[in-house]
Residue, then its C-alpha position, 0 to 999 in steps of 0.5 A: x113197326x106199329x106205333x102207339x103214340x100218346x096224345x092229350x085230348x084238347x077238344x071234344x065235340x058234343x055233336x060228335x061224341x066219337x071224335x076229339x082233337x088230340x095234341x101230340x107234341x104240338x101237332x093237333x089232329x082229329x082222332x076217332x074215339x069209337x074204340x073207347x065207347x065204354x069209357x070215353x076220355x075227357x078233355x085233358x085225358x091222355x090216350x094211345x093212338x094208332x092210325x087215327x084211332x084212340x086205342x086206350x086211355x093212359x096216365x100222363x106218366x105213361x104218356x111221357x114214358x111212351x114218348x121217351x121209349x119212342x125217342x130211345x128207339x129212334x122212332x119219334x120221327x116216324x111217330x110224328x109222320x104217322x100223326x101227320x099222315x092220318x088223313x083226317x082234318x088238320x086242326x090248326x094249333x093257334x098257339x104254334x102260329 
């Protein structure tokens, strides 16, 4: 099953405008923003991500609805495994330590 997982942009890199750190339920990963080149998200924005790429910007309400849907379908764990398996550099969550 293809999963589109909502995450919130928590860090942008001025020297790498196509990369952002995204938080998905406390897991932080670098995600490629290249597909949103015409409308790059800002810090605090929500995006739907799949295999390390932000696919679209969404509202916070849509993000919450998407996570509820994943949980209802029993796909929340698969979504977290996908996030952890991106193979991109992990960015530690200092608040989770």
